[in-house]
PLY file of the C-alpha trace (Angstrom):
ply
format ascii 1.0
element vertex 289
property float x
property float y
property float z
element edge 288
property int vertex1
property int vertex2
end_header
2.50 -12.41 15.18
0.82 -14.08 17.84
-3.06 -13.38 18.10
-2.83 -10.72 20.74
-0.64 -8.53 18.76
-3.18 -9.65 15.50
-6.00 -7.71 18.17
-3.79 -4.99 18.89
-3.22 -4.23 15.22
-6.41 -5.43 13.75
-8.22 -2.90 16.18
-5.56 0.51 14.89
-5.88 -0.64 11.54
-9.20 -0.29 10.48
-11.56 1.27 12.82
-14.29 1.31 10.37
-14.99 -2.83 11.59
-17.18 -2.60 14.52
-16.08 -4.72 17.21
-19.12 -6.43 19.58
-17.34 -7.90 22.70
-13.98 -6.63 21.01
-11.66 -9.68 22.26
-13.66 -12.08 20.62
-15.58 -10.82 17.71
-15.46 -8.20 14.47
-18.86 -6.73 12.75
-17.63 -6.24 9.11
-18.48 -2.83 7.98
-20.07 -4.03 4.45
-22.57 -6.89 5.01
-22.90 -6.64 8.94
-21.64 -10.33 9.76
-20.26 -10.91 13.32
-17.30 -12.84 12.50
-14.71 -14.98 15.26
-11.36 -13.00 15.41
-9.10 -16.41 14.61
-11.46 -16.49 11.73
-10.61 -12.91 10.24
-6.96 -13.84 11.14
-6.93 -16.89 9.32
-8.77 -15.47 6.27
-6.37 -12.87 5.75
-8.37 -10.17 7.13
-11.18 -10.63 4.28
-14.75 -11.37 5.34
-15.59 -14.86 4.91
-19.18 -13.89 4.09
-18.92 -10.65 1.32
-15.57 -10.87 0.75
-14.62 -7.39 2.18
-10.82 -6.90 2.18
-10.60 -5.20 5.52
-7.84 -2.39 6.11
-4.82 -3.36 7.23
-1.19 -2.15 8.17
1.87 -2.63 6.41
3.06 -4.75 8.81
0.55 -7.44 8.43
0.81 -6.90 4.39
4.57 -7.89 4.72
3.53 -11.26 6.38
1.14 -12.02 3.94
3.44 -11.56 0.78
6.62 -12.40 2.53
7.98 -15.56 2.98
8.95 -15.99 6.41
11.68 -14.27 7.91
13.22 -13.45 4.49
12.10 -9.41 4.83
15.17 -7.30 5.32
14.45 -3.49 6.23
16.07 -0.12 4.91
16.20 3.20 5.19
14.06 2.70 8.96
16.01 5.77 10.21
14.95 8.29 7.84
12.23 10.24 9.24
11.11 13.99 8.21
12.08 17.42 9.07
9.51 20.21 9.21
10.99 22.71 6.42
7.97 25.40 6.20
7.64 24.81 9.99
3.86 24.35 9.57
1.10 24.69 11.85
-2.72 23.54 10.85
-4.66 22.63 13.53
-1.58 21.02 15.02
2.02 21.31 14.06
3.48 19.25 11.53
5.84 17.96 13.79
2.85 16.87 16.68
1.42 15.00 13.76
4.68 13.04 12.75
4.69 12.36 16.57
0.96 10.85 16.66
1.98 8.56 12.92
4.91 7.36 15.14
2.77 6.25 18.53
0.19 4.60 16.11
2.65 2.64 14.10
5.97 2.72 16.07
7.68 4.18 12.68
9.00 7.42 11.70
7.33 7.36 8.35
4.36 6.45 5.95
6.53 4.02 3.94
8.15 1.00 4.80
11.28 -0.43 2.11
13.15 -3.34 2.01
13.95 -6.71 -0.05
12.30 -9.95 0.81
11.14 -13.72 -1.10
8.00 -14.06 -2.32
8.13 -17.99 -3.16
11.99 -17.55 -3.07
11.87 -15.47 -5.94
14.05 -11.74 -4.72
12.06 -8.67 -4.99
12.48 -4.94 -3.58
9.63 -3.77 -2.02
8.21 -0.52 -0.71
4.76 -0.69 0.94
2.77 2.05 2.44
0.91 2.46 6.16
-2.28 4.44 6.03
-2.49 4.98 9.76
0.89 7.19 9.96
-0.88 10.17 8.61
-2.84 8.68 5.96
-0.26 7.28 3.83
0.27 10.65 2.67
4.14 10.88 0.34
6.31 12.93 1.80
9.73 13.60 1.29
10.99 10.56 3.15
8.24 8.23 1.76
9.87 9.43 -1.66
13.20 9.00 -0.65
12.72 5.65 0.18
11.19 4.56 -2.88
13.52 6.14 -5.03
15.85 3.98 -2.72
14.34 0.87 -3.49
14.14 1.52 -6.97
17.71 2.48 -7.28
18.56 -1.00 -5.25
16.05 -3.08 -8.03
18.32 -1.70 -10.65
21.75 -2.08 -9.03
20.82 -5.89 -7.97
18.94 -6.67 -11.24
15.43 -7.51 -8.94
11.94 -6.86 -9.72
10.36 -3.93 -7.67
6.56 -4.01 -5.70
5.30 -1.10 -4.25
2.13 -1.58 -2.31
-0.25 1.81 -1.99
-2.47 2.47 0.28
-2.68 6.52 0.43
-4.47 9.26 1.05
-2.00 11.07 -1.44
0.29 14.39 -1.20
1.38 15.60 2.18
0.03 18.99 2.19
2.18 19.72 5.40
5.47 19.75 2.88
3.61 21.35 0.31
6.04 21.56 -3.06
8.57 19.57 -1.30
6.12 16.68 -1.56
5.07 17.06 -4.74
8.19 17.31 -5.80
7.70 13.37 -4.85
5.71 12.78 -7.53
8.28 13.60 -10.20
11.04 12.21 -8.80
9.91 8.93 -7.86
8.72 8.68 -11.77
12.32 9.78 -12.75
13.54 6.89 -11.20
10.76 4.49 -12.41
12.22 5.30 -16.07
15.71 4.11 -15.31
14.10 0.50 -13.98
12.48 0.57 -17.26
15.60 1.23 -18.79
17.48 -1.73 -17.35
14.44 -3.81 -18.20
13.13 -4.93 -15.02
9.45 -5.44 -14.04
7.22 -3.00 -11.84
4.58 -4.21 -10.15
2.17 -1.64 -8.75
-0.70 -3.04 -6.07
-3.14 -0.24 -5.48
-5.30 -0.85 -1.93
-8.04 0.58 -0.58
-7.66 4.09 -0.57
-5.20 4.94 -3.08
-5.99 8.60 -3.86
-4.33 12.08 -4.99
-0.42 12.11 -6.06
0.07 8.91 -5.00
-2.16 7.51 -7.56
-1.23 10.82 -10.04
2.19 9.28 -10.32
3.75 5.89 -9.87
0.76 4.06 -8.77
-0.33 4.19 -12.33
3.26 3.75 -13.88
3.48 -0.26 -13.26
4.19 -2.55 -16.02
1.56 -4.32 -14.10
-1.05 -2.66 -12.12
-3.25 -4.85 -9.64
-6.10 -3.87 -7.13
-7.87 -5.27 -4.17
-11.43 -6.38 -4.38
-13.41 -3.11 -3.74
-10.59 -0.72 -3.32
-11.32 2.73 -3.66
-8.75 4.53 -6.25
-8.54 7.75 -8.02
-7.19 11.23 -7.94
-9.61 13.42 -6.60
-12.45 12.64 -4.25
-16.29 11.87 -5.82
-17.61 14.63 -4.21
-15.42 17.20 -5.21
-15.53 15.57 -8.97
-19.16 16.02 -8.90
-19.10 19.58 -7.36
-16.51 20.57 -10.39
-18.35 19.00 -13.36
-21.25 19.68 -12.23
-22.65 16.04 -13.04
-23.50 12.67 -11.60
-21.25 10.22 -11.20
-21.79 6.47 -12.73
-22.67 3.67 -9.93
-19.48 2.45 -8.52
-17.20 4.77 -9.28
-14.12 4.86 -8.06
-13.81 1.24 -6.97
-11.13 -1.62 -8.75
-14.06 -3.17 -10.35
-15.20 -0.18 -12.03
-11.46 0.93 -13.14
-10.36 -2.73 -14.80
-14.06 -2.68 -17.10
-12.32 0.88 -17.92
-8.86 -0.90 -18.64
-6.92 1.59 -15.92
-5.95 -1.23 -14.07
-4.70 -5.08 -15.52
-6.29 -7.35 -12.70
-8.22 -7.35 -9.23
-6.70 -10.22 -7.00
-8.29 -11.38 -3.82
-5.62 -11.01 -0.92
-5.59 -14.47 -0.32
-4.13 -15.21 -4.10
-1.76 -12.17 -4.51
1.23 -13.60 -2.67
0.98 -16.25 -5.38
0.22 -13.69 -8.38
3.20 -11.90 -7.41
5.21 -14.68 -7.50
4.10 -15.94 -11.01
4.25 -12.52 -12.47
7.74 -11.70 -11.47
8.80 -15.30 -12.67
7.20 -14.25 -16.51
8.90 -11.11 -16.63
12.16 -10.67 -14.30
15.38 -12.07 -15.34
15.75 -15.54 -14.83
19.16 -16.14 -12.70
17.96 -13.70 -10.26
14.77 -15.97 -9.38
14.92 -18.96 -6.72
11.82 -20.62 -7.21
11.02 -23.25 -4.64
7.86 -25.42 -3.99
6.21 -24.23 -0.94
0 1
1 2
2 3
3 4
4 5
5 6
6 7
7 8
8 9
9 10
10 11
11 12
12 13
13 14
14 15
15 16
16 17
17 18
18 19
19 20
20 21
21 22
22 23
23 24
24 25
25 26
26 27
27 28
28 29
29 30
30 31
31 32
32 33
33 34
34 35
35 36
36 37
37 38
38 39
39 40
40 41
41 42
42 43
43 44
44 45
45 46
46 47
47 48
48 49
49 50
50 51
51 52
52 53
53 54
54 55
55 56
56 57
57 58
58 59
59 60
60 61
61 62
62 63
63 64
64 65
65 66
66 67
67 68
68 69
69 70
70 71
71 72
72 73
73 74
74 75
75 76
76 77
77 78
78 79
79 80
80 81
81 82
82 83
83 84
84 85
85 86
86 87
87 88
88 89
89 90
90 91
91 92
92 93
93 94
94 95
95 96
96 97
97 98
98 99
99 100
100 101
101 102
102 103
103 104
104 105
105 106
106 107
107 108
108 109
109 110
110 111
111 112
112 113
113 114
114 115
115 116
116 117
117 118
118 119
119 120
120 121
121 122
122 123
123 124
124 125
125 126
126 127
127 128
128 129
129 130
130 131
131 132
132 133
133 134
134 135
135 136
136 137
137 138
138 139
139 140
140 141
141 142
142 143
143 144
144 145
145 146
146 147
147 148
148 149
149 150
150 151
151 152
152 153
153 154
154 155
155 156
156 157
157 158
158 159
159 160
160 161
161 162
162 163
163 164
164 165
165 166
166 167
167 168
168 169
169 170
170 171
171 172
172 173
173 174
174 175
175 176
176 177
177 178
178 179
179 180
180 181
181 182
182 183
183 184
184 185
185 186
186 187
187 188
188 189
189 190
190 191
191 192
192 193
193 194
194 195
195 196
196 197
197 198
198 199
199 200
200 201
201 202
202 203
203 204
204 205
205 206
206 207
207 208
208 209
209 210
210 211
211 212
212 213
213 214
214 215
215 216
216 217
217 218
218 219
219 220
220 221
221 222
222 223
223 224
224 225
225 226
226 227
227 228
228 229
229 230
230 231
231 232
232 233
233 234
234 235
235 236
236 237
237 238
238 239
239 240
240 241
241 242
242 243
243 244
244 245
245 246
246 247
247 248
248 249
249 250
250 251
251 252
252 253
253 254
254 255
255 256
256 257
257 258
258 259
259 260
260 261
261 262
262 263
263 264
264 265
265 266
266 267
267 268
268 269
269 270
270 271
271 272
272 273
273 274
274 275
275 276
276 277
277 278
278 279
279 280
280 281
281 282
282 283
283 284
284 285
285 286
286 287
287 288
């Protein structure tokens, strides 16, 4: 990815990062530090001052965790239809078109296979820029197909979640994907193949209530917001104040809901090590990088 491509993606993928002379500098939304864009790129889109993890798109994540040139995408031709002819402020068709214009993709999930330090894996990862990374019928189908490929090829599965939850424009069709993906993961477990779930900012709703929390190992990025309903809704429902840091990755780790927090710069090595420990030996091909 060239530097000009990075700038385009970076402006699109984290609208919270304030630009000061956008061609050269980015302002961290957490600590306010100004960073040269090349510095942000070199640090895996992490603030060098406070370690804030910027939101990034699926393609940038692929570049960070996959060995160069090894990712093979599947099912890119799948696209949502409009079974309910749904219209809110805009039609569902219009929202899908807007998602395509932002990402040049037909759904919020990219799925395929790759090598991570030489180890074969099946991948499915969300792009928040496409309708908030919402889970629809196409996204669920792509995840299930990735699971099935992992079973057939006896490979590990990694799902990287960045999602606001189920896609309201598909109603029950969307909610069915929670059961569909969870049932498919049962086949992976029966085959004794590992599933590593990576939770990034944000991971909410039907995604967190289904496959995102079914991993053999559950990893989160530092500072990621993770939960089911939003904090305001929960507070109004229970009529009580919520603990400090509620729904952050650090809070969830402290309370035993996730297994580890891993900085983005360490994620590739961590994933490779975990796969090496959990996956069948004959399906790993480790090399010295």
